[in-house]
C-alpha positions in Angstrom: 0.0 0.0 0.0 3.0 2.3 -0.2 1.7 3.8 -3.4 -1.4 5.3 -1.6 -1.1 9.0 -0.8 -3.5 11.0 1.2 -6.9 11.1 -0.6 -9.8 8.7 -0.1 -13.2 8.7 -1.7 -15.9 6.7 0.1 -19.2 6.1 -1.5 -22.3 4.4 -0.2 -25.6 3.2 -1.6 -28.6 1.8 0.2 -29.8 1.8 3.8 -28.9 4.1 6.7 -26.8 1.3 8.2 -24.6 1.4 5.1 -24.3 5.2 5.4 -23.3 4.9 9.0 -20.7 2.3 8.2 -19.1 4.4 5.5 -18.9 7.3 7.9 -17.2 5.1 10.4 -14.6 4.1 7.8 -14.1 7.7 6.7 -13.3 8.8 10.2 -10.8 5.9 10.6 -9.0 6.8 7.5 -9.0 10.5 8.4 -7.4 9.6 11.8 -4.5 8.1 9.8 -4.0 11.3 7.8 -6.2 10.7 4.7 -8.3 13.5 3.3 -11.8 12.6 2.3 -12.9 13.9 -1.2 -16.3 13.8 -2.7 -17.2 11.5 -5.6 -16.1 11.7 -8.4 -13.0 13.6 -7.5 -9.7 11.8 -8.1 -8.4 9.8 -5.1 -5.8 7.1 -4.4 -8.3 4.9 -2.4 -11.9 4.2 -3.3 -14.2 2.4 -0.9 -17.6 1.6 -2.5 -20.3 0.3 -0.2 -22.9 -1.5 -2.3 -26.5 -2.6 -2.0 -28.3 -5.7 -3.4 -31.8 -5.6 -1.9 -33.4 -5.1 -5.4 -32.3 -5.5 -9.0 -32.3 -1.7 -9.3 -29.9 -1.5 -6.3 -27.7 -4.1 -7.9 -27.6 -2.1 -11.2 -26.8 1.1 -9.3 -24.0 -0.7 -7.5 -22.5 -1.9 -10.8 -22.8 1.6 -12.3 -21.1 3.2 -9.4 -18.2 0.8 -9.5 -17.8 1.5 -13.3 -17.8 5.3 -12.7 -15.3 5.0 -9.9 -12.9 2.8 -12.0 -13.1 5.4 -14.8 -12.6 8.4 -12.6 -9.2 7.3 -11.2 -7.5 4.6 -13.1 -4.7 3.2 -11.0 -6.3 3.9 -7.7 -6.8 1.2 -5.1 -10.4 0.0 -5.2 -12.3 -1.7 -2.4 -15.8 -3.0 -3.0 -17.9 -4.0 0.1 -21.6 -4.2 1.1 -24.4 -6.6 0.2 -23.6 -6.8 -3.5 -20.0 -7.7 -2.7 -21.3 -10.3 -0.1 -23.7 -11.9 -2.6 -21.8 -11.7 -5.9 -18.1 -11.8 -5.1 -17.2 -13.9 -8.1 -19.3 -11.9 -10.5 -17.5 -8.7 -9.3 -14.1 -10.4 -10.0 -15.2 -11.3 -13.5 -16.9 -8.0 -14.4 -14.4 -5.7 -12.6 -11.0 -7.2 -12.6 -9.5 -3.8 -11.7 -11.1 -4.1 -8.2 -8.3 -4.8 -5.7 -10.2 -5.9 -2.7 -13.7 -7.4 -2.2 -14.8 -7.3 1.5 -17.8 -9.1 3.0 -20.1 -7.3 5.4 -18.7 -9.0 8.5 -15.3 -7.6 7.7 -16.4 -4.2 6.5 -15.5 -2.2 9.6 -12.0 -3.7 9.4 -11.2 -2.3 6.0 -8.7 0.2 7.2 -6.9 -2.6 9.0 -7.1 -4.8 5.9 -5.5 -2.0 3.9 -2.5 -2.3 6.2 -3.0 1.1 7.7 -2.6 1.7 11.4 -5.5 3.5 13.1 -4.7 5.9 15.9 -7.7 4.8 18.0 -9.6 1.7 18.9 -12.8 3.6 19.7 -16.0 2.3 18.1 -18.1 5.3 17.0 -18.4 8.4 14.9 -18.1 12.1 15.8 -19.6 13.7 12.7 -21.6 12.8 9.5 -20.0 13.8 6.2 -22.1 16.4 4.3 -25.2 15.8 6.6 -26.9 17.8 9.3 -28.6 14.7 10.7 -26.4 11.9 12.1 -27.3 8.2 12.0 -26.3 5.9 14.8 -26.4 2.2 14.1 -27.3 0.1 17.2 -28.0 -3.3 15.7 -27.0 -5.6 12.9 -28.6 -8.8 11.4 -32.1 -10.0 10.8 -33.6 -13.4 11.6 -37.1 -12.8 10.2 -36.6 -14.4 6.7 -39.5 -12.7 4.8 -39.9 -14.7 1.6 -38.8 -11.8 -0.7 -35.9 -10.5 1.4 -32.2 -11.2 0.9 -31.1 -9.3 4.1 -30.7 -12.4 6.4 -28.4 -14.0 3.7 -26.2 -11.0 3.0 -26.2 -9.3 6.4 -26.5 -12.4 8.5 -29.4 -13.9 10.6 -27.5 -13.6 13.9 -28.6 -10.5 15.8 -25.8 -8.3 17.1 -26.8 -5.4 19.5 -24.4 -2.7 20.6 -24.0 -1.9 24.3 -26.0 1.1 25.5 -22.8 2.5 26.9 -21.2 2.6 23.4 -24.4 4.1 21.9 -24.8 6.8 24.5 -21.1 7.7 24.2 -21.5 8.1 20.5 -24.6 10.2 20.7 -23.0 12.5 23.3 -20.1 13.0 21.0 -22.3 13.8 18.0 -24.5 16.2 20.1 -21.3 17.9 21.4 -20.1 18.3 17.8 -23.4 20.2 17.1 -25.8 17.7 15.6 -29.4 18.5 16.5 -31.0 15.3 15.2 -29.9 11.7 15.8 -31.5 8.9 13.8 -31.4 5.6 15.5 -31.0 2.8 13.0 -30.2 -0.9 12.5 -30.7 -3.7 10.0 -33.9 -4.5 12.0 -34.2 -1.9 14.7 -37.0 -3.7 16.5 -34.7 -6.7 17.2 -32.4 -4.6 19.4 -31.6 -6.4 22.6 -33.4 -9.6 21.6 -30.0 -11.4 21.1 -29.5 -11.1 24.9 -26.0 -9.8 24.4 -27.1 -6.5 26.1 -29.1 -5.9 29.2 -31.7 -3.6 27.7 -34.4 -4.0 25.1 -35.3 -1.1 22.7 -37.4 0.7 25.3 -34.7 0.4 27.9 -32.2 2.0 25.4 -34.7 4.8 24.6 -35.1 5.6 28.3 -31.4 6.0 28.6 -31.2 8.2 25.5 -34.1 10.2 26.7 -32.2 11.2 29.8 -29.2 12.7 27.9 -28.9 16.5 28.2 -29.1 19.1 25.4 -31.5 20.6 22.9 -31.7 18.0 20.2 -34.1 15.4 19.0 -34.1 11.7 18.2 -35.8 10.0 15.3 -36.4 6.3 15.0 -35.8 4.6 11.6 -37.9 1.7 10.3 -39.7 -0.6 12.7 -41.3 -3.9 11.7 -44.9 -3.8 12.9 -44.8 -7.1 14.8 -41.6 -6.1 16.6 -42.8 -2.7 17.9 -42.5 -2.8 21.7 -45.9 -2.8 23.4 -44.8 0.2 25.6 -43.8 2.4 22.6 -47.1 4.1 21.9 -47.2 5.5 25.5 -43.5 6.2 25.6 -43.6 8.1 22.4 -46.6 10.2 23.6 -44.7 11.2 26.7 -41.3 11.8 25.2 -39.8 15.2 24.8 -37.0 13.8 22.7 -38.4 11.4 20.1 -39.9 12.8 16.9 -43.5 12.0 16.3 -42.7 10.0 13.2 -42.7 6.3 12.6 -41.9 4.2 9.5 -43.9 1.0 9.8 -43.4 -1.2 6.6 -46.7 -2.6 5.5 -45.6 -4.4 2.2 -49.2 -5.5 1.4 -52.7 -4.7 2.6 -54.0 -8.2 1.7 -53.9 -11.1 4.2 -53.1 -13.8 1.5 -50.2 -11.8 0.1 -48.8 -11.1 3.6 -48.8 -14.8 4.3 -47.0 -15.5 1.0 -44.5 -12.8 1.9 -43.8 -14.5 5.3 -44.8 -11.4 7.2 -45.6 -12.0 10.8 -48.7 -9.9 11.3 -52.2 -9.5 9.8 -53.7 -6.4 8.1 -56.1 -6.0 11.1 -53.2 -6.2 13.6 -51.4 -3.5 11.6 -54.4 -1.3 11.7 -54.9 -1.7 15.4 -51.2 -0.8 16.0 -51.5 2.4 14.0 -54.7 3.3 15.9 -52.9 2.8 19.3 -50.2 5.3 18.3 -52.6 7.9 16.8 -54.8 7.9 19.9 -51.9 9.0 22.0 -50.0 11.3 19.5 -52.2 13.5 17.4 -49.4 15.0 15.3 -47.9 11.6 14.5 -46.7 10.9 11.0 -46.7 7.3 9.9 -44.9 6.4 6.6 -44.7 3.0 5.1 -43.3 0.7 2.3 -45.4 -1.4 0.0 -44.5 -4.0 -2.6 -46.6 -4.4 -5.8 -46.5 -7.3 -8.2 -45.6 -10.0 -5.6 -46.0 -13.5 -7.2 -49.6 -14.5 -7.1 -50.9 -10.9 -6.5 -54.3 -10.7 -8.3 -56.3 -7.6 -8.9 -58.5 -8.3 -5.8 -55.3 -8.5 -3.7 -54.1 -5.2 -5.1 -57.5 -3.6 -4.5 -57.4 -4.7 -0.9 -54.0 -3.1 -0.5 -55.0 0.1 -2.3 -58.1 0.6 -0.1 -56.3 -0.3 3.1 -53.6 2.3 2.4 -56.2 4.9 1.5 -58.0 4.3 4.9 -54.7 4.4 6.9 -54.0 7.9 5.6 -50.2 7.5 5.6 -48.1 10.6 5.6 -45.7 9.2 3.0 -45.7 6.1 0.9 -42.7 4.3 -0.6 -43.7 2.0 -3.5 -41.5 -0.8 -4.7 -42.1 -3.2 -7.6 -41.3 -6.8 -6.6 -37.7 -7.7 -7.3 -36.8 -11.4 -7.2 -33.6 -12.1 -5.3 -31.7 -15.4 -5.8 -31.7 -17.6 -2.7 -35.0 -16.2 -1.3 -38.2 -18.3 -1.1 -40.0 -15.9 -3.4 -37.5 -16.4 -6.1 -39.2 -19.6 -7.1 -42.8 -18.5 -6.4 -45.3 -18.5 -9.3 -47.3 -17.1 -11.0 -45.3 -14.0 -11.7 -47.2 -10.8 -12.3 -46.7 -9.3 -15.8 -44.4 -6.2 -15.8 -47.0 -4.0 -17.4 -49.5 -4.8 -14.6 -46.9 -4.2 -11.9 -46.0 -0.8 -13.5 -49.6 0.2 -13.6 -50.2 -0.8 -10.0 -47.1 1.0 -8.9 -48.2 4.2 -10.6 -51.7 4.0 -9.0 -50.1 3.6 -5.5 -47.6 6.4 -6.1 -50.5 8.7 -7.2 -52.3 7.7 -4.0 -49.2 8.3 -1.9 -48.9 11.9 -3.3 -52.5 12.6 -2.4 -52.1 11.3 1.1 -48.9 13.2 1.6 -50.5 16.4 0.5 -53.5 15.8 2.8 -51.1 15.2 5.7 -49.3 18.5 5.1 -52.5 20.4 4.8 -53.5 19.3 8.3 -50.6 21.3 9.7 -51.0 24.6 7.8 -51.0 27.5 10.3 -49.4 25.3 12.9 -46.1 26.0 14.6 -43.5 23.2 14.1 -39.8 22.8 14.5 -37.6 22.5 11.4 -34.1 21.2 11.2 -32.8 23.2 8.2 -30.3 21.0 6.2 -29.7 22.6 2.9 -30.3 25.5 0.5 -33.8 25.1 -1.1 -34.1 24.6 -4.8 -35.5 28.1 -5.5 -34.2 31.7 -5.3 -31.3 32.7 -3.1 -32.0 33.0 0.6 -34.2 30.0 1.0 -33.5 26.9 3.2 -35.0 23.4 3.2 -35.5 21.0 6.1 -37.9 18.7 7.9 -40.3 19.2 10.8 -40.4 16.8 13.7 -43.2 14.8 12.0 -41.2 14.7 8.7 -42.9 17.4 6.6 -40.4 18.9 4.2 -40.4 22.7 4.6 -38.8 25.5 2.7 -38.5 29.0 4.3 -36.7 32.2 3.7 -33.7 32.4 6.1 -30.1 33.1 6.6 -27.6 30.3 5.8 -26.4 30.5 9.4 -29.7 28.7 10.4 -28.5 25.5 8.7 -28.1 22.7 11.1 -30.3 24.3 13.8 -33.7 23.6 15.1 -35.9 26.6 14.2 -39.6 27.2 15.1 -41.6 27.7 11.9 -45.2 28.4 11.0 -46.5 26.4 8.0 -48.3 28.8 5.7 -48.9 27.1 2.4 -48.6 23.8 0.7 -46.7 23.5 -2.6 -47.0 20.0 -3.9 -45.4 17.6 -1.4 -43.8 20.3 0.7 -44.8 23.2 2.8 -43.8 26.9 2.7 -42.9 28.2 6.1 -42.3 31.4 7.9 -39.6 31.5 10.5 -41.0 32.6 13.9 -38.8 35.4 15.2 
């Protein structure tokens, strides 16, 4: 590795856990004297953290590797992440210029594998490159084995929870650095503590986080409906720290399709869970994921999903077309839904999602909410963009010095899927 100088380019696709891990590696390299440069600037080391959860994610990973190889011929290239875990030999064939392919279980040792001595052995991050929100990964692995999902195979089915001491220390460091929002994440956040390697469950961890000092807020990333702790609706309602926003993946609003997917809840149970939260927290935003075109999904199944989503009045809807992944149970399932039908159903749900999102925003017009401004808005000079505690995107006229701060804002008008706000002086 003597040919490596002092520039490193680290790129990540996919989930929040991937983004956290690439930040961890970035800080480890910077501790050794490397300078981080944004993609596609030239560098001597490239670390590409890939995704494989869908065919589209796999294609994006391949495209990113090609772009990186073209941008700095002769650099040292490392490919890691779920695509690297699943398709190591394919990467060797397609991209012989790649120097090192690292599986997920070895990802956080990449700096060591490069033969570079790190100055510290601390596990944790102190900042988040080009972000005003910081992700904190508290758990790895998933043992749920949904029939369509490759995650247990590429991330591992053994649950690994971090100690609360390590998590609290990291959050304190990030808050001291100036971060006003921490996003708690994991491969399956609801499994935190269920491996018995730590003394707390998720609620126990949240209680400790709640007691930390400072003016900042905590956001929970995706929670599987059947793994939501029974105490969470009440805990969230009484919390002064946790944002009133939950992402609860639905995947289908039809009982038959849920069973084929291997999901461990019913549509009615999902509806009751949402009702429990909304009874206690009136400002709560609930966003969700849904898959269309799952093998065997007939028009009646899709209509059940459509009407259930409509009745749930989600704040945000993420629509995915079924993507078969080798090795999963659904890979062999038949009958397959024709692509033209899947595209049409996807469009219908996306249109519904936009309508629901706009309805949710309209509920909060003339309300005072708190916005974390993160970037310049895509309009004339002097406008900023950020998110409220219940995840409404807001643009408002304000000085750039407000970026990265929690600012009270009055929502005055809806424009599409965002709100215009006025900063409260």
